[in-house]
TORKOL-223830 format. One record per atom (N, C-alpha, C, O, CB): x, y, z; residue in one letter; atom name; residue number from 1. Coordinates in nm, 3 decimals, always signed. Glycine has a CB too. Layout:
<recs>
> X, Y, Z, A, CA, NUM
...
</recs>
This chain:
<recs>
> -1.336, +1.623, -2.799, M, N, 1
> -1.279, +1.743, -2.740, M, CA, 1
> -1.313, +1.746, -2.591, M, C, 1
> -1.420, +1.702, -2.550, M, O, 1
> -1.331, +1.870, -2.812, M, CB, 1
> -1.222, +1.796, -2.514, A, N, 2
> -1.242, +1.808, -2.369, A, CA, 2
> -1.313, +1.939, -2.336, A, C, 2
> -1.297, +2.039, -2.406, A, O, 2
> -1.107, +1.800, -2.294, A, CB, 2
> -1.393, +1.936, -2.230, D, N, 3
> -1.457, +2.059, -2.181, D, CA, 3
> -1.363, +2.141, -2.095, D, C, 3
> -1.371, +2.264, -2.094, D, O, 3
> -1.583, +2.024, -2.102, D, CB, 3
> -1.273, +2.072, -2.023, A, N, 4
> -1.178, +2.140, -1.934, A, CA, 4
> -1.048, +2.062, -1.931, A, C, 4
> -1.045, +1.940, -1.948, A, O, 4
> -1.237, +2.155, -1.791, A, CB, 4
> -0.939, +2.135, -1.909, V, N, 5
> -0.807, +2.074, -1.902, V, CA, 5
> -0.739, +2.122, -1.775, V, C, 5
> -0.734, +2.241, -1.747, V, O, 5
> -0.721, +2.110, -2.028, V, CB, 5
> -0.685, +2.026, -1.699, C, N, 6
> -0.612, +2.057, -1.576, C, CA, 6
> -0.465, +2.077, -1.611, C, C, 6
> -0.402, +1.989, -1.670, C, O, 6
> -0.630, +1.944, -1.470, C, CB, 6
> -0.411, +2.191, -1.574, L, N, 7
> -0.270, +2.219, -1.597, L, CA, 7
> -0.197, +2.227, -1.463, L, C, 7
> -0.253, +2.272, -1.363, L, O, 7
> -0.252, +2.352, -1.676, L, CB, 7
> -0.072, +2.181, -1.462, K, N, 8
> +0.010, +2.183, -1.341, K, CA, 8
> +0.143, +2.251, -1.372, K, C, 8
> +0.203, +2.228, -1.477, K, O, 8
> +0.032, +2.039, -1.286, K, CB, 8
> +0.186, +2.332, -1.279, I, N, 9
> +0.310, +2.409, -1.295, I, CA, 9
> +0.427, +2.319, -1.334, I, C, 9
> +0.496, +2.347, -1.432, I, O, 9
> +0.343, +2.485, -1.166, I, CB, 9
> +0.450, +2.213, -1.258, S, N, 10
> +0.568, +2.129, -1.283, S, CA, 10
> +0.561, +2.059, -1.419, S, C, 10
> +0.663, +2.045, -1.486, S, O, 10
> +0.582, +2.025, -1.172, S, CB, 10
> +0.444, +2.015, -1.457, R, N, 11
> +0.428, +1.945, -1.586, R, CA, 11
> +0.447, +2.040, -1.704, R, C, 11
> +0.494, +1.998, -1.810, R, O, 11
> +0.290, +1.880, -1.593, R, CB, 11
> +0.411, +2.165, -1.685, C, N, 12
> +0.421, +2.264, -1.794, C, CA, 12
> +0.557, +2.333, -1.799, C, C, 12
> +0.582, +2.411, -1.891, C, O, 12
> +0.312, +2.369, -1.779, C, CB, 12
> +0.643, +2.307, -1.703, G, N, 13
> +0.777, +2.368, -1.703, G, CA, 13
> +0.781, +2.506, -1.642, G, C, 13
> +0.869, +2.586, -1.677, G, O, 13
> +0.828, +2.375, -1.842, G, CB, 13
> +0.690, +2.537, -1.555, G, N, 14
> +0.691, +2.667, -1.487, G, CA, 14
> +0.574, +2.755, -1.531, G, C, 14
> +0.486, +2.713, -1.606, G, O, 14
> +0.822, +2.739, -1.513, G, CB, 14
> +0.577, +2.877, -1.481, I, N, 15
> +0.467, +2.970, -1.505, I, CA, 15
> +0.454, +3.003, -1.654, I, C, 15
> +0.343, +3.000, -1.708, I, O, 15
> +0.487, +3.098, -1.425, I, CB, 15
> +0.564, +3.034, -1.721, S, N, 16
> +0.557, +3.071, -1.863, S, CA, 16
> +0.503, +2.958, -1.948, S, C, 16
> +0.420, +2.980, -2.036, S, O, 16
> +0.695, +3.112, -1.914, S, CB, 16
> +0.549, +2.836, -1.921, G, N, 17
> +0.500, +2.721, -1.995, G, CA, 17
> +0.353, +2.695, -1.970, G, C, 17
> +0.279, +2.658, -2.061, G, O, 17
> +0.579, +2.598, -1.959, G, CB, 17
> +0.310, +2.716, -1.845, L, N, 18
> +0.169, +2.698, -1.812, L, CA, 18
> +0.082, +2.800, -1.884, L, C, 18
> -0.024, +2.767, -1.936, L, O, 18
> +0.148, +2.707, -1.661, L, CB, 18
> +0.127, +2.925, -1.887, L, N, 19
> +0.049, +3.029, -1.955, L, CA, 19
> +0.039, +3.000, -2.105, L, C, 19
> -0.065, +3.026, -2.166, L, O, 19
> +0.113, +3.167, -1.932, L, CB, 19
> +0.147, +2.948, -2.164, A, N, 20
> +0.144, +2.913, -2.306, A, CA, 20
> +0.048, +2.797, -2.330, A, C, 20
> -0.029, +2.799, -2.426, A, O, 20
> +0.286, +2.877, -2.356, A, CB, 20
> +0.052, +2.696, -2.244, A, N, 21
> -0.038, +2.582, -2.259, A, CA, 21
> -0.183, +2.627, -2.240, A, C, 21
> -0.272, +2.581, -2.311, A, O, 21
> -0.002, +2.471, -2.158, A, CB, 21
> -0.206, +2.716, -2.144, A, N, 22
> -0.342, +2.766, -2.119, A, CA, 22
> -0.396, +2.840, -2.240, A, C, 22
> -0.515, +2.831, -2.271, A, O, 22
> -0.344, +2.857, -1.996, A, CB, 22
> -0.310, +2.914, -2.309, A, N, 23
> -0.353, +2.986, -2.429, A, CA, 23
> -0.400, +2.887, -2.536, A, C, 23
> -0.499, +2.912, -2.604, A, O, 23
> -0.239, +3.075, -2.484, A, CB, 23
> -0.329, +2.777, -2.552, L, N, 24
> -0.369, +2.675, -2.649, L, CA, 24
> -0.501, +2.609, -2.609, L, C, 24
> -0.588, +2.587, -2.693, L, O, 24
> -0.259, +2.568, -2.663, L, CB, 24
> -0.515, +2.579, -2.480, V, N, 25
> -0.639, +2.517, -2.432, V, CA, 25
> -0.756, +2.611, -2.457, V, C, 25
> -0.860, +2.569, -2.509, V, O, 25
> -0.629, +2.482, -2.282, V, CB, 25
> -0.740, +2.736, -2.419, R, N, 26
> -0.849, +2.833, -2.438, R, CA, 26
> -0.882, +2.852, -2.585, R, C, 26
> -0.999, +2.868, -2.621, R, O, 26
> -0.811, +2.968, -2.375, R, CB, 26
> -0.780, +2.850, -2.671, A, N, 27
> -0.804, +2.866, -2.815, A, CA, 27
> -0.885, +2.749, -2.871, A, C, 27
> -0.954, +2.763, -2.972, A, O, 27
> -0.670, +2.877, -2.890, A, CB, 27
> -0.876, +2.633, -2.805, S, N, 28
> -0.953, +2.516, -2.850, S, CA, 28
> -1.098, +2.521, -2.803, S, C, 28
> -1.181, +2.440, -2.844, S, O, 28
> -0.887, +2.388, -2.801, S, CB, 28
> -1.127, +2.618, -2.715, G, N, 29
> -1.263, +2.631, -2.663, G, CA, 29
> -1.285, +2.564, -2.529, G, C, 29
> -1.396, +2.568, -2.475, G, O, 29
> -1.358, +2.576, -2.761, G, CB, 29
> -1.183, +2.502, -2.474, A, N, 30
> -1.196, +2.435, -2.344, A, CA, 30
> -1.159, +2.530, -2.231, A, C, 30
> -1.089, +2.630, -2.250, A, O, 30
> -1.107, +2.308, -2.340, A, CB, 30
> -1.208, +2.497, -2.111, E, N, 31
> -1.174, +2.574, -1.992, E, CA, 31
> -1.042, +2.523, -1.935, E, C, 31
> -1.002, +2.409, -1.957, E, O, 31
> -1.286, +2.564, -1.886, E, CB, 31
> -0.975, +2.610, -1.861, V, N, 32
> -0.850, +2.577, -1.793, V, CA, 32
> -0.874, +2.581, -1.644, V, C, 32
> -0.946, +2.668, -1.594, V, O, 32
> -0.735, +2.674, -1.834, V, CB, 32
> -0.814, +2.487, -1.573, Y, N, 33
> -0.805, +2.499, -1.427, Y, CA, 33
> -0.669, +2.445, -1.384, Y, C, 33
> -0.610, +2.362, -1.453, Y, O, 33
> -0.921, +2.422, -1.356, Y, CB, 33
> -0.622, +2.492, -1.271, L, N, 34
> -0.490, +2.455, -1.221, L, CA, 34
> -0.506, +2.368, -1.097, L, C, 34
> -0.604, +2.379, -1.024, L, O, 34
> -0.405, +2.580, -1.189, L, CB, 34
> -0.408, +2.282, -1.076, A, N, 35
> -0.410, +2.196, -0.957, A, CA, 35
> -0.268, +2.170, -0.910, A, C, 35
> -0.172, +2.178, -0.988, A, O, 35
> -0.483, +2.063, -0.986, A, CB, 35
> -0.257, +2.141, -0.783, S, N, 36
> -0.130, +2.100, -0.724, S, CA, 36
> -0.159, +1.979, -0.637, S, C, 36
> -0.245, +1.985, -0.549, S, O, 36
> -0.064, +2.216, -0.642, S, CB, 36
> -0.089, +1.872, -0.660, A, N, 37
> -0.111, +1.753, -0.579, A, CA, 37
> +0.006, +1.730, -0.485, A, C, 37
> -0.014, +1.717, -0.364, A, O, 37
> -0.132, +1.630, -0.669, A, CB, 37
> +0.125, +1.727, -0.537, L, N, 38
> +0.243, +1.701, -0.455, L, CA, 38
> +0.338, +1.819, -0.453, L, C, 38
> +0.454, +1.803, -0.415, L, O, 38
> +0.315, +1.578, -0.506, L, CB, 38
> +0.292, +1.936, -0.492, D, N, 39
> +0.376, +2.054, -0.491, D, CA, 39
> +0.391, +2.107, -0.349, D, C, 39
> +0.297, +2.104, -0.270, D, O, 39
> +0.318, +2.163, -0.582, D, CB, 39
> +0.510, +2.155, -0.319, G, N, 40
> +0.534, +2.220, -0.192, G, CA, 40
> +0.497, +2.368, -0.201, G, C, 40
> +0.431, +2.409, -0.296, G, O, 40
> +0.682, +2.205, -0.149, G, CB, 40
> +0.539, +2.447, -0.102, P, N, 41
> +0.502, +2.588, -0.099, P, CA, 41
> +0.543, +2.667, -0.223, P, C, 41
> +0.469, +2.754, -0.268, P, O, 41
> +0.562, +2.652, +0.022, P, CB, 41
> +0.660, +2.638, -0.279, L, N, 42
> +0.703, +2.714, -0.398, L, CA, 42
> +0.617, +2.679, -0.519, L, C, 42
> +0.581, +2.767, -0.597, L, O, 42
> +0.851, +2.685, -0.429, L, CB, 42
> +0.585, +2.552, -0.536, G, N, 43
> +0.500, +2.511, -0.648, G, CA, 43
> +0.360, +2.568, -0.636, G, C, 43
> +0.302, +2.612, -0.735, G, O, 43
> +0.493, +2.360, -0.655, G, CB, 43
> +0.305, +2.566, -0.514, V, N, 44
> +0.171, +2.623, -0.494, V, CA, 44
> +0.174, +2.773, -0.517, V, C, 44
> +0.083, +2.828, -0.578, V, O, 44
> +0.120, +2.591, -0.352, V, CB, 44
> +0.279, +2.842, -0.468, A, N, 45
> +0.290, +2.987, -0.489, A, CA, 45
> +0.297, +3.017, -0.639, A, C, 45
> +0.233, +3.111, -0.686, A, O, 45
> +0.416, +3.043, -0.417, A, CB, 45
> +0.373, +2.939, -0.713, A, N, 46
> +0.380, +2.959, -0.859, A, CA, 46
> +0.243, +2.936, -0.921, A, C, 46
> +0.204, +3.009, -1.012, A, O, 46
> +0.485, +2.863, -0.922, A, CB, 46
> +0.170, +2.836, -0.874, G, N, 47
> +0.036, +2.811, -0.923, G, CA, 47
> -0.059, +2.925, -0.895, G, C, 47
> -0.143, +2.960, -0.979, G, O, 47
> -0.018, +2.686, -0.864, G, CB, 47
> -0.048, +2.985, -0.776, V, N, 48
> -0.133, +3.098, -0.740, V, CA, 48
> -0.103, +3.218, -0.831, V, C, 48
> -0.194, +3.285, -0.878, V, O, 48
> -0.112, +3.137, -0.591, V, CB, 48
> +0.025, +3.243, -0.856, H, N, 49
> +0.062, +3.354, -0.947, H, CA, 49
> +0.011, +3.326, -1.088, H, C, 49
> -0.041, +3.417, -1.153, H, O, 49
> +0.216, +3.373, -0.949, H, CB, 49
> +0.025, +3.203, -1.135, A, N, 50
> -0.024, +3.168, -1.269, A, CA, 50
> -0.176, +3.181, -1.277, A, C, 50
> -0.229, +3.231, -1.376, A, O, 50
> +0.019, +3.025, -1.307, A, CB, 50
> -0.245, +3.138, -1.172, A, N, 51
> -0.391, +3.151, -1.170, A, CA, 51
> -0.433, +3.297, -1.176, A, C, 51
> -0.529, +3.332, -1.245, A, O, 51
> -0.450, +3.084, -1.045, A, CB, 51
> -0.362, +3.383, -1.105, A, N, 52
> -0.395, +3.526, -1.107, A, CA, 52
> -0.372, +3.583, -1.247, A, C, 52
> -0.452, +3.664, -1.294, A, O, 52
> -0.309, +3.602, -1.004, A, CB, 52
> -0.264, +3.541, -1.312, A, N, 53
> -0.237, +3.588, -1.448, A, CA, 53
> -0.346, +3.540, -1.544, A, C, 53
> -0.393, +3.617, -1.629, A, O, 53
> -0.099, +3.540, -1.497, A, CB, 53
> -0.387, +3.415, -1.531, L, N, 54
> -0.492, +3.363, -1.618, L, CA, 54
> -0.626, +3.431, -1.593, L, C, 54
> -0.699, +3.461, -1.686, L, O, 54
> -0.506, +3.213, -1.599, L, CB, 54
> -0.657, +3.454, -1.467, A, N, 55
> -0.784, +3.520, -1.433, A, CA, 55
> -0.789, +3.662, -1.487, A, C, 55
> -0.897, +3.714, -1.517, A, O, 55
> -0.805, +3.522, -1.281, A, CB, 55
> -0.673, +3.726, -1.500, S, N, 56
> -0.670, +3.862, -1.555, S, CA, 56
> -0.694, +3.863, -1.705, S, C, 56
> -0.720, +3.968, -1.764, S, O, 56
> -0.536, +3.929, -1.524, S, CB, 56
> -0.687, +3.745, -1.768, R, N, 57
> -0.704, +3.732, -1.914, R, CA, 57
> -0.834, +3.665, -1.953, R, C, 57
> -0.856, +3.634, -2.070, R, O, 57
> -0.588, +3.655, -1.973, R, CB, 57
> -0.921, +3.642, -1.857, G, N, 58
> -1.048, +3.577, -1.887, G, CA, 58
> -1.092, +3.489, -1.772, G, C, 58
> -1.022, +3.476, -1.672, G, O, 58
> -1.038, +3.495, -2.014, G, CB, 58
> -1.207, +3.429, -1.787, S, N, 59
> -1.261, +3.348, -1.678, S, CA, 59
> -1.171, +3.228, -1.652, S, C, 59
> -1.106, +3.174, -1.742, S, O, 59
> -1.404, +3.301, -1.711, S, CB, 59
> -1.168, +3.187, -1.527, L, N, 60
> -1.087, +3.075, -1.485, L, CA, 60
> -1.172, +2.986, -1.396, L, C, 60
> -1.230, +3.033, -1.298, L, O, 60
> -0.957, +3.122, -1.411, L, CB, 60
> -1.180, +2.860, -1.429, A, N, 61
> -1.256, +2.766, -1.348, A, CA, 61
> -1.193, +2.754, -1.209, A, C, 61
> -1.074, +2.783, -1.194, A, O, 61
> -1.263, +2.626, -1.416, A, CB, 61
> -1.270, +2.714, -1.109, P, N, 62
> -1.211, +2.694, -0.976, P, CA, 62
> -1.092, +2.599, -0.984, P, C, 62
> -1.094, +2.499, -1.055, P, O, 62
> -1.317, +2.638, -0.877, P, CB, 62
> -0.988, +2.634, -0.910, C, N, 63
> -0.863, +2.557, -0.914, C, CA, 63
> -0.844, +2.478, -0.785, C, C, 63
> -0.907, +2.507, -0.683, C, O, 63
> -0.743, +2.651, -0.936, C, CB, 63
> -0.758, +2.380, -0.789, G, N, 64
> -0.726, +2.298, -0.673, G, CA, 64
> -0.584, +2.323, -0.626, G, C, 64
> -0.496, +2.239, -0.645, G, O, 64
> -0.745, +2.150, -0.706, G, CB, 64
> -0.561, +2.438, -0.566, L, N, 65
> -0.426, +2.474, -0.522, L, CA, 65
> -0.409, +2.472, -0.369, L, C, 65
> -0.298, +2.490, -0.321, L, O, 65
> -0.392, +2.611, -0.574, L, CB, 65
> -0.515, +2.451, -0.295, A, N, 66
> -0.508, +2.453, -0.148, A, CA, 66
> -0.474, +2.314, -0.097, A, C, 66
> -0.555, +2.251, -0.028, A, O, 66
> -0.642, +2.502, -0.088, A, CB, 66
> -0.354, +2.265, -0.130, T, N, 67
> -0.317, +2.128, -0.097, T, CA, 67
> -0.208, +2.116, +0.009, T, C, 67
> -0.174, +2.005, +0.049, T, O, 67
> -0.273, +2.058, -0.221, T, CB, 67
> -0.152, +2.227, +0.054, L, N, 68
> -0.040, +2.218, +0.148, L, CA, 68
> -0.079, +2.158, +0.281, L, C, 68
> +0.005, +2.098, +0.349, L, O, 68
> +0.018, +2.355, +0.170, L, CB, 68
> -0.203, +2.170, +0.321, A, N, 69
> -0.247, +2.113, +0.449, A, CA, 69
> -0.246, +1.960, +0.446, A, C, 69
> -0.256, +1.896, +0.551, A, O, 69
> -0.388, +2.163, +0.483, A, CB, 69
> -0.233, +1.901, +0.328, L, N, 70
> -0.228, +1.756, +0.318, L, CA, 70
> -0.095, +1.698, +0.364, L, C, 70
> -0.086, +1.579, +0.392, L, O, 70
> -0.254, +1.713, +0.176, L, CB, 70
> +0.009, +1.781, +0.372, F, N, 71
> +0.141, +1.737, +0.414, F, CA, 71
> +0.152, +1.744, +0.566, F, C, 71
> +0.123, +1.848, +0.625, F, O, 71
> +0.250, +1.822, +0.348, F, CB, 71
> +0.194, +1.637, +0.628, A, N, 72
> +0.214, +1.636, +0.773, A, CA, 72
> +0.336, +1.721, +0.807, A, C, 72
> +0.437, +1.717, +0.738, A, O, 72
> +0.232, +1.491, +0.827, A, CB, 72
> +0.325, +1.796, +0.912, D, N, 73
> +0.437, +1.876, +0.965, D, CA, 73
> +0.490, +1.981, +0.869, D, C, 73
> +0.607, +2.016, +0.875, D, O, 73
> +0.549, +1.785, +1.004, D, CB, 73
> +0.405, +2.032, +0.781, L, N, 74
> +0.446, +2.139, +0.689, L, CA, 74
> +0.359, +2.261, +0.715, L, C, 74
> +0.236, +2.254, +0.707, L, O, 74
> +0.435, +2.093, +0.540, L, CB, 74
> +0.424, +2.371, +0.746, E, N, 75
> +0.350, +2.496, +0.766, E, CA, 75
> +0.297, +2.543, +0.632, E, C, 75
> +0.365, +2.534, +0.530, E, O, 75
> +0.441, +2.606, +0.831, E, CB, 75
> +0.175, +2.592, +0.632, D, N, 76
> +0.111, +2.638, +0.509, D, CA, 76
> +0.121, +2.791, +0.501, D, C, 76
> +0.044, +2.861, +0.568, D, O, 76
> -0.037, +2.592, +0.504, D, CB, 76
> +0.214, +2.844, +0.421, P, N, 77
> +0.227, +2.990, +0.409, P, CA, 77
> +0.119, +3.052, +0.320, P, C, 77
> +0.110, +3.174, +0.309, P, O, 77
> +0.363, +3.025, +0.354, P, CB, 77
> +0.037, +2.969, +0.257, L, N, 78
> -0.067, +3.016, +0.165, L, CA, 78
> -0.202, +2.954, +0.199, L, C, 78
> -0.263, +2.889, +0.114, L, O, 78
> -0.029, +2.983, +0.020, L, CB, 78
> -0.250, +2.975, +0.320, P, N, 79
> -0.377, +2.913, +0.357, P, CA, 79
> -0.494, +2.977, +0.283, P, C, 79
> -0.495, +3.098, +0.260, P, O, 79
> -0.398, +2.922, +0.508, P, CB, 79
> -0.592, +2.896, +0.247, P, N, 80
> -0.710, +2.953, +0.181, P, CA, 80
> -0.799, +3.024, +0.283, P, C, 80
> -0.810, +2.981, +0.398, P, O, 80
> -0.789, +2.844, +0.108, P, CB, 80
> -0.863, +3.131, +0.239, H, N, 81
> -0.960, +3.205, +0.319, H, CA, 81
> -1.084, +3.224, +0.233, H, C, 81
> -1.077, +3.284, +0.126, H, O, 81
> -0.903, +3.344, +0.368, H, CB, 81
> -1.195, +3.172, +0.280, A, N, 82
> -1.323, +3.181, +0.207, A, CA, 82
> -1.310, +3.126, +0.065, A, C, 82
> -1.367, +3.181, -0.030, A, O, 82
> -1.371, +3.328, +0.202, A, CB, 82
> -1.233, +3.017, +0.052, G, N, 83
> -1.221, +2.951, -0.077, G, CA, 83
> -1.120, +3.010, -0.173, G, C, 83
> -1.113, +2.969, -0.289, G, O, 83
> -1.351, +2.951, -0.142, G, CB, 83
> -1.040, +3.107, -0.128, S, N, 84
> -0.941, +3.170, -0.215, S, CA, 84
> -0.805, +3.177, -0.145, S, C, 84
> -0.797, +3.183, -0.023, S, O, 84
> -0.987, +3.311, -0.256, S, CB, 84
> -0.700, +3.177, -0.225, I, N, 85
> -0.565, +3.198, -0.175, I, CA, 85
> -0.519, +3.333, -0.228, I, C, 85
> -0.524, +3.357, -0.348, I, O, 85
> -0.467, +3.081, -0.218, I, CB, 85
> -0.475, +3.419, -0.140, S, N, 86
> -0.426, +3.551, -0.182, S, CA, 86
> -0.293, +3.538, -0.253, S, C, 86
> -0.210, +3.454, -0.217, S, O, 86
> -0.413, +3.646, -0.061, S, CB, 86
> -0.273, +3.620, -0.355, V, N, 87
> -0.146, +3.622, -0.426, V, CA, 87
> -0.040, +3.680, -0.333, V, C, 87
> -0.060, +3.790, -0.281, V, O, 87
> -0.155, +3.704, -0.560, V, CB, 87
> +0.071, +3.609, -0.311, P, N, 88
> +0.177, +3.662, -0.225, P, CA, 88
> +0.231, +3.793, -0.280, P, C, 88
> +0.243, +3.810, -0.401, P, O, 88
> +0.291, +3.560, -0.212, P, CB, 88
> +0.262, +3.885, -0.192, R, N, 89
> +0.308, +4.018, -0.232, R, CA, 89
> +0.459, +4.038, -0.216, R, C, 89
> +0.512, +4.137, -0.266, R, O, 89
> +0.236, +4.124, -0.152, R, CB, 89
> +0.529, +3.947, -0.150, A, N, 90
> +0.673, +3.962, -0.129, A, CA, 90
> +0.747, +3.935, -0.260, A, C, 90
> +0.687, +3.891, -0.358, A, O, 90
> +0.723, +3.866, -0.017, A, CB, 90
> +0.876, +3.962, -0.261, A, N, 91
> +0.959, +3.944, -0.380, A, CA, 91
> +0.959, +3.798, -0.426, A, C, 91
> +0.932, +3.707, -0.348, A, O, 91
> +1.103, +3.989, -0.351, A, CB, 91
> +0.989, +3.778, -0.551, G, N, 92
> +0.991, +3.644, -0.607, G, CA, 92
> +0.853, +3.582, -0.606, G, C, 92
> +0.756, +3.647, -0.643, G, O, 92
> +1.088, +3.556, -0.531, G, CB, 92
> +0.845, +3.456, -0.564, L, N, 93
> +0.715, +3.390, -0.554, L, CA, 93
> +0.639, +3.430, -0.430, L, C, 93
> +0.520, +3.402, -0.416, L, O, 93
> +0.733, +3.240, -0.557, L, CB, 93
> +0.709, +3.497, -0.337, G, N, 94
> +0.642, +3.550, -0.218, G, CA, 94
> +0.636, +3.458, -0.100, G, C, 94
> +0.568, +3.488, -0.002, G, O, 94
> +0.506, +3.589, -0.254, G, CB, 94
> +0.705, +3.345, -0.106, V, N, 95
> +0.710, +3.254, +0.009, V, CA, 95
> +0.854, +3.218, +0.039, V, C, 95
> +0.939, +3.219, -0.050, V, O, 95
> +0.628, +3.126, -0.018, V, CB, 95
> +0.881, +3.188, +0.163, D, N, 96
> +1.014, +3.145, +0.205, D, CA, 96
> +1.032, +2.999, +0.170, D, C, 96
> +0.952, +2.916, +0.213, D, O, 96
> +1.036, +3.168, +0.358, D, CB, 96
> +1.135, +2.964, +0.091, P, N, 97
> +1.152, +2.826, +0.049, P, CA, 97
> +1.188, +2.732, +0.164, P, C, 97
> +1.196, +2.610, +0.145, P, O, 97
> +1.259, +2.818, -0.057, P, CB, 97
> +1.209, +2.785, +0.282, G, N, 98
> +1.235, +2.699, +0.397, G, CA, 98
> +1.375, +2.681, +0.420, G, C, 98
> +1.413, +2.611, +0.514, G, O, 98
> +1.174, +2.570, +0.382, G, CB, 98
</recs>
């Protein structure tokens, strides 16, 4: 059995799929954490929203969603501050798709 499972928005089919997968992981007794490796601003925003939903339902291990700075010439609409990314408040995912 695994102690922790990394879930990704794109692999799970979006926020709803990720939340369903996280419920199964948690039911097995393992921790959940989220990560984004090659996701752009929309994928990271979806990950931030999913992380907030998961955190509201129980403890959530530190996630790896602050990856937009790895892309050259890409503005980061979700910069981390003190180790956290704020949940966007605008409509939809809260970021401009560009």
